[in-house]
N, C-alpha and C positions, 0 to 999 in steps of 0.2 A: 510737243510731251511725248515723253517714253515710257512706255512702257512697260517692262519686266512680269512678265505669266509664262506663271505653269501648267503645261499642258496642259493638265488633265480641264483647267477649269476655264478654255477656252471659249468655251458658246456657253456657260453657266450666264445664267439673264442679266448679274448684275456684269459681270465683265462686258458684254454687249450691249450694254447700256454706257459702260462708262467709253469703253470701242466708239461705238456710234457716235457720242458726243463731242468728247475732242480727235478724232482719225489719231492716234499716236502711231509713234514707234512703234514697234510689238517688237519686244526679244525673246522669244517660248523660253525657259529655263525649267528643268527637273521641279527642284524645289531654295522657297526665297532662300532660305539659309544660302546657298548657293554664294550667292549677294549681298545679302545684311549680317553676315556675317561671316565676313572677310576681315582678312587683319590688316596693317597698315591702310584706313582709310580714313579719308580729308575728312572730318565732319562737314565743318562749314564751306569747304566747297561745294560738297553733295548738296546742302542748304537751299543752294543760289541755283542750281539747275531745275527744270519743270519734269519730276522724273518718281513713276508711281511704280510702290509691288503691288501687283495681285499674284494672293496667294489663299490657299483652301486652311484652315484652320481644324483638325482631326481629332484634338480631345481638349480639356482644358477651355470649356466655352467663359467659363465665371471661379474666378478667386475667392476665396476665404479674405477679408479686409480684416487689416489688422487688429487686433482687442484693443488699440491703445487709440481706433479713429472713434468718430464718435457715431454711435450707431442711430442716432433721432427715436431715437424710443422702443424702435424696432428689435426683435428678437437675436439678425441676426444682420450681417452690412457683409454683401459681394461685392465685387465689383465685374468690369466684362473688360476686354483687349482686342473690340474688334479693328482696331488699326492701332499700329507703333510707329512712332511714332509722332510728329506735329508739323502743319507745316510752314507754324510759329520758331523761332532759332533765341526764347527768351536763354538771358547769360545765366540765370537765379534755379531755373529749371533744372529738374533730376532726371528728366527724361532721358538729354544729351550725356549727364552721365551713367543710363543706362544700356544704351543702346551704341554699336558700333558704328552704326550706316547714320546720314541724312535723309537717306529716302526714305516716306513712309511704309510700310509694309496697307494696304488694304487685305483683308479678309471677304472675302465673297459672298462667304456660304452663311452670312445675314441670319438665315430661318433654325442655322444649329442654339446661336446666343437664345435666343430667343423661346423654343422649347427647352432648354435647362435651366432659363428664366422663371418658365410657366413650372417648372415643378415646386419653387421654393413657395414656402408662406410664410406670412409676415415678416419680411424680408424688406430691407435697402438694397437698392441694385446701385451704384454709379456706374454712368456706362463711360462718361471722360473720364476716365484715372489716369491714363496709361498715352492721354490725346488729344484735343480737343475738336471733339465728333461734331460738334458744329463746325469749324470749322469746314470741313471737308463737303460741306450737304451740298454746293455749288458743285463738287462729282456724281453726288449719291444723295438720295432723299432716306443719310442712313435713319433719322430719327421717326417717319411715319410710325414702323411697326410698334415700336419700345412708348410712342403712344398710345399706342391701340392697345398694346398688353396692359399699360397703366388706366386707360378704358375698364376693360375685361376688367383686373382684379384689385379690389379697391385694396387688398391687404397688403400691396407691395408699394413702397415707394419708390420711385426711379427720378436719380440725378442725372441733370449735365452739362457736370461746371464749363464756363466758356470766355474767350476775349473774341472769340465774333461778334461781329458785326450783322452774320449773315440771318433774322431773328429774320426776315421776310420772307427766308422759304420755307420756314415752317408754320404748320396747317393751323386754322383759326382754332378757340374752343374749346383746349386742351383740360382730361381732368384736371382735378385740384393735385395727387399723386402722385403727375408729372413734375417735378421742381427742376428750373434753366435756373444758374445761377449763373452768377455777373464779375468773374475775378478785374476787380478795379485798381487802377493805380495812382499816385500821384504822373502829371504830367511828367514829374523828372523820375520819375520813376523809367520811364516809356526808351530811353535810350538804351535800356537793358534785356529790350525788349523790341527788340527787331523781328519786324513783317508783320507782329501785331496790331489792332487800329487801334489810333489815338482812343485817350478816353471821352473826348467831347463825340467818337461816333460809338462805343461803347456803352455809353448814359442814354445817346437815344437811338441804340438797339433796346434798352434795358424801357425803356419808356413805351417803344413801339410793343414788347411783349407785355407787357400790362395791359395795353390798349388792347390785343389780340386774347385777353383771356392767363393768361399764365401767373403762374403761382411762381413767384421771382425768388432770387436770394442773391447780397453781395458778401463779396468774398474780399474778405480787407489781409491776404493771406498769397503770399507773403511779406511783412512789412520790410521794409527795407532801410537799412542807418544808413545813412548817405549824407555830404554835407547837410547840416543847416536842418535835419532834422526833426527836430520838434516845427520849426518855421513850413517844413515842406508842408508836415501836415497835417497842419492847423487850417490851412492855407486850402489843404483838401479835402478835409470834410467838411468845412464854413463853405465850398462850390460846392459839394453833394449836398450840404441841406439845403444851400438856393435852386438844386436843381429838382430834386426825392423827394419827398417825403419821407424820412428814412425810420419813422418812426412802427410805421406800417406794414416795411419791409424786414425780416433778419436775417442779422449781419454777422457772419465769420471773420474769426482776428487772429491769425495768427504768421507768430515770426518768423523768420529765415529757418532753415532747419532742415541738414541733409544725410543722410548716410555718409560717412568719412569715408569710405570707397570711391561711392560716387564723387565727392565735390574734386576726389585726390585729381578723378577721370577728368571731370570737368578744368582743372587748371590748365589741359593739355590745350582744352579746345579755348576756351574763354583766356582773357587778360586783363578782364575788368577790374574793377576796385571792389564787387561783388562775389563775384570770387574766390580771392586774392584776401578778404576781408583774414585778421586773426584769429578764429572760429575758436571757442571752447571744445577740445571735444571731452561729449560725456556721453557713457555706453553705449560709441558707436558712432554716435550722431553731429555732425559742429552745430554752435547755438552760438548765438549774441549769452557776453559771458550777463549782461543786464536786460536776457530777454522777458524776463517777470517787466519788470517796469518798462521796455517800450512797451508788452501788451498794451499795460494796463495803460500808459501813458494816450497811446491811438485813444482807447473803450473810453475814455472817460473824459476824449471832446467828441465821443457821438455822441455819449449821454448828457454832456455840459451844456444847457439851456441859456 
């Protein structure tokens, strides 16, 4: 492993934890953007390298979520960016269109994120919005303090959405206002989800989360209109029903959609059908022309007995 580390946080406890655990090659830098924001970077090449950037975030620990997003009944929706980038390289993910670098940035000053969240009242906070936080749990226990915050503050809903199978690294018996969302896709879609765990492993992780006392949710989002779309998702939902009691779990459903500028950047990185599909552009977003029908078809599969 190689770690680019800002000089001012070389002795930070989180930095020390990572150094002691992995004994990486250390390259000191002045500011994370000196590496992260360079031009002409090879995103896919970097994704295959074991490299981290450790930094300190100076401001903006929480961002207001879009009013178009589901605030889950809370007055306000915020998201944190404790990590920029992801260990996975899903070809349909907007993260690849957001950032110029394939190396993840970890902001080690976790207490500043927690302190900012403590100021909120009656709010929904997504902590895995521009990354997959649980996928990094083997590097550092990022979830512990968020779970404890939820335990102290029942007016907050804290959500971590994931494709990771690292549930065994999480503590048992969390409060019910800490929500663990599992992003599930048909096995045929896994080819677009480079480095991500298989559907079987994710379902196993979801079952373990339930056993450990977690409030869980399933996200079938984004739905990808692949070859034999209807059969693929019919078989997928039937498989889920054979493994999980879907009636007892909330399921979020959504079709592929993306900011058109992010999609333009993704097309410079990936050559797959999911990126090069002739999407309809409306109000700056790329969407399937028959998006409503796609979502309703999958929803119908779930509720149909």
